[in-house]
C-alpha positions in Angstrom: 82.5 -90.5 -9.1 83.7 -88.5 -6.1 83.9 -85.4 -8.2 80.3 -85.8 -9.3 79.2 -86.1 -5.6 81.2 -83.0 -4.7 79.6 -81.1 -7.6 76.1 -82.2 -6.6 76.8 -81.3 -3.0 78.1 -77.8 -3.8 75.2 -77.2 -6.2 72.7 -78.2 -3.5 74.4 -75.9 -1.0 74.3 -73.0 -3.5 70.6 -73.5 -4.1 69.8 -73.7 -0.4 71.8 -70.6 0.2 70.0 -68.6 -2.4 66.5 -69.7 -1.4 66.1 -67.1 1.5 67.0 -64.3 -0.9 64.1 -65.1 -3.2 61.5 -63.6 -0.8 63.4 -60.4 -0.5 63.9 -60.2 -4.3 60.1 -60.6 -4.8 59.3 -57.9 -2.3 61.8 -55.5 -3.9 60.4 -56.2 -7.3 56.8 -55.6 -6.1 57.8 -52.3 -4.4 59.6 -51.1 -7.5 56.6 -52.0 -9.7 54.2 -50.0 -7.4 56.6 -47.0 -7.2 56.9 -46.9 -11.0 53.2 -47.0 -11.5 52.5 -44.5 -8.8 55.1 -42.1 -10.3 53.3 -42.2 -13.6 49.9 -41.5 -12.0 51.5 -38.7 -10.0 53.0 -37.0 -13.0 49.7 -37.3 -15.0 47.8 -35.7 -12.2 50.3 -32.8 -11.8 50.1 -32.2 -15.6 46.3 -32.4 -15.6 46.0 -29.8 -12.8 48.6 -27.6 -14.4 46.7 -27.6 -17.7 43.4 -26.8 -16.0 44.9 -24.0 -14.0 46.6 -22.4 -17.0 43.4 -22.4 -19.0 42.3 -18.8 -18.8 38.6 -19.6 -19.4 38.4 -22.1 -16.5 37.5 -21.4 -12.9 39.9 -22.4 -10.2 38.7 -24.4 -7.2 41.1 -24.3 -4.3 41.3 -26.7 -1.4 41.0 -30.4 -1.6 40.2 -31.2 -5.3 40.5 -35.0 -5.1 40.2 -37.0 -1.9 41.2 -40.7 -2.1 40.1 -40.9 -5.7 40.7 -44.5 -6.8 42.7 -45.0 -10.0 43.5 -48.5 -11.4 46.8 -49.6 -12.8 45.0 -50.9 -15.9 43.8 -47.4 -16.7 40.2 -48.5 -16.8 37.4 -46.7 -14.8 36.7 -49.9 -12.8 39.2 -52.3 -11.6 39.6 -55.8 -13.1 40.7 -58.9 -11.3 44.2 -58.6 -9.9 44.4 -54.8 -10.7 46.4 -52.6 -8.4 44.5 -49.7 -6.9 46.1 -46.3 -6.3 44.5 -43.4 -4.5 45.0 -39.7 -5.5 44.8 -36.8 -3.0 45.1 -33.4 -4.7 45.1 -30.0 -2.9 45.3 -26.6 -4.6 46.3 -23.5 -2.6 46.5 -19.9 -4.0 49.7 -18.0 -3.5 48.8 -14.6 -2.2 46.4 -12.5 -4.3 48.1 -13.4 -7.6 47.2 -15.8 -10.4 49.5 -18.4 -8.9 48.7 -21.7 -7.2 50.5 -24.6 -5.6 49.3 -28.0 -6.5 50.1 -30.8 -4.0 49.5 -34.4 -5.1 49.9 -37.5 -3.0 49.5 -41.0 -4.5 49.0 -43.9 -2.1 48.2 -47.6 -2.6 47.1 -50.6 -0.5 49.9 -51.4 2.0 51.5 -48.0 1.7 49.5 -45.2 3.3 52.4 -42.7 2.9 52.8 -43.1 -0.8 54.7 -40.6 -2.9 54.2 -36.8 -3.0 55.1 -33.9 -5.3 54.0 -30.4 -5.9 54.1 -27.8 -8.6 53.7 -24.0 -8.8 51.4 -22.9 -11.6 51.0 -19.3 -12.8 48.3 -18.1 -15.1 49.0 -15.1 -17.4 45.9 -13.1 -18.2 
């Protein structure tokens, strides 16, 4: 009987001790989810701009190409209920007088205005 009460008491203490950690775990999970999705969007945007710049028949627009363009986690053109919204900022700058450009991409989301950033140098052979 006493052993059962001690076991119940220790279990209750263990559960109470773990409860404050639950909020932190949910926040970390949410952050990890957003970072993973943002990284996928960032990589897709870098590859898209690289392909467009390497196309010798296309024209190159330098400067701000995309400014706070909304992209949804679902991949649809319009958001659905509960969908996470990400914002893409893309800038292309020419390197000297050559056929080389630097593409800067920044992906942000609600609650994180800094987001994640990356860049790539693209050269076109003509």
